C-alpha positions in Angstrom: 114.6 11.9 156.7 116.3 13.9 153.7 116.1 13.5 150.6 119.1 13.8 147.9 117.9 14.4 143.4 121.4 13.6 140.9 121.5 15.8 138.2 123.2 15.3 135.9 123.4 18.4 133.1 124.4 16.8 129.7 125.5 19.0 127.2 128.0 19.8 124.2 130.9 22.3 123.9 131.2 23.1 127.9 127.7 23.8 127.9 126.6 22.1 130.6 129.8 23.7 132.7 129.1 27.1 131.7 125.7 26.9 132.8 126.7 25.6 136.4 129.6 28.0 136.3 126.4 31.0 136.0 124.2 29.3 137.7 127.4 30.7 141.0 128.9 33.3 139.4 124.9 34.9 139.3 124.1 34.2 142.8 121.6 31.7 142.1 123.1 29.3 143.2 123.5 31.0 146.7 120.1 31.8 147.1 118.7 28.1 146.5 121.1 26.9 149.3 119.9 30.3 151.5 115.9 28.2 150.6 114.5 27.0 153.4 114.9 23.4 153.8 117.8 22.9 151.4 120.6 21.0 152.9 123.0 21.0 149.9 123.8 21.9 146.4 126.5 21.4 144.9 128.1 21.3 141.9 131.2 18.7 140.4 132.3 17.0 137.0 133.2 13.5 136.3 135.8 12.1 135.7 135.0 9.8 132.4 132.6 12.6 131.7 133.4 15.3 130.8 130.7 17.3 129.0 127.9 16.7 131.8 128.1 18.7 135.5 126.6 16.4 138.2 124.5 18.4 140.9 124.0 16.8 144.0 121.2 18.3 146.1 119.9 17.3 149.0 116.7 18.6 150.7 114.9 17.8 154.1 111.4 16.7 152.9 109.3 17.2 150.1 107.8 20.3 151.4 111.1 21.7 150.7 111.4 20.3 147.7 108.1 21.5 146.3 108.0 24.7 147.8 110.8 25.7 145.1 110.0 23.7 142.8 106.8 26.6 142.8 109.5 29.3 143.7 110.4 32.2 140.3 113.1 31.0 140.8 112.5 27.8 138.8 111.9 30.5 135.9 115.7 31.2 136.4 116.9 28.0 136.1 114.3 26.8 132.7 116.0 29.9 131.0 119.3 29.0 131.5 118.8 25.7 130.6 117.1 26.3 127.1 120.8 28.7 126.9 122.4 25.9 127.1 120.8 23.2 124.8 121.2 20.8 128.3 119.2 17.2 128.3 119.3 16.5 131.9 119.2 12.5 133.7 117.9 12.5 137.4 118.1 10.1 140.2 116.4 10.2 143.7 117.7 9.2 147.1 116.1 9.3 149.9 118.1 8.6 153.5 118.2 5.8 155.5 117.9 7.5 158.8 119.4 4.6 160.7 122.8 5.4 159.3 125.6 3.1 157.6 124.7 -0.3 158.3 127.3 -2.1 161.3 128.2 -4.3 158.6 128.8 -1.9 157.2 130.9 0.6 158.9 134.9 -1.9 158.4 134.7 -0.4 154.8 134.1 3.3 155.8 136.9 5.5 156.6 136.4 9.0 158.9 
């Protein structure tokens, strides 16, 4: 079972994008990607919401997320969020180990 968290960072004057760029350029994002249990850490900009950045953050299990949240890196992340005055919306998903049901496979092109 993996856990995916969608974090929507919302700001003004391009601040959400500046935050994501600083996370990448400073190496914090790569350090997170290299943490034990991290499966995915990617930023996206929704077409209809240019002042929002979506982070798709996937982890092997809750223990991996808890270790990440307890790491000193979180202090850096919180400081950057404050620097850019960001607000957040969070969605959390737990994977279905069974994969895509047969009746849905006809709608997926691989």
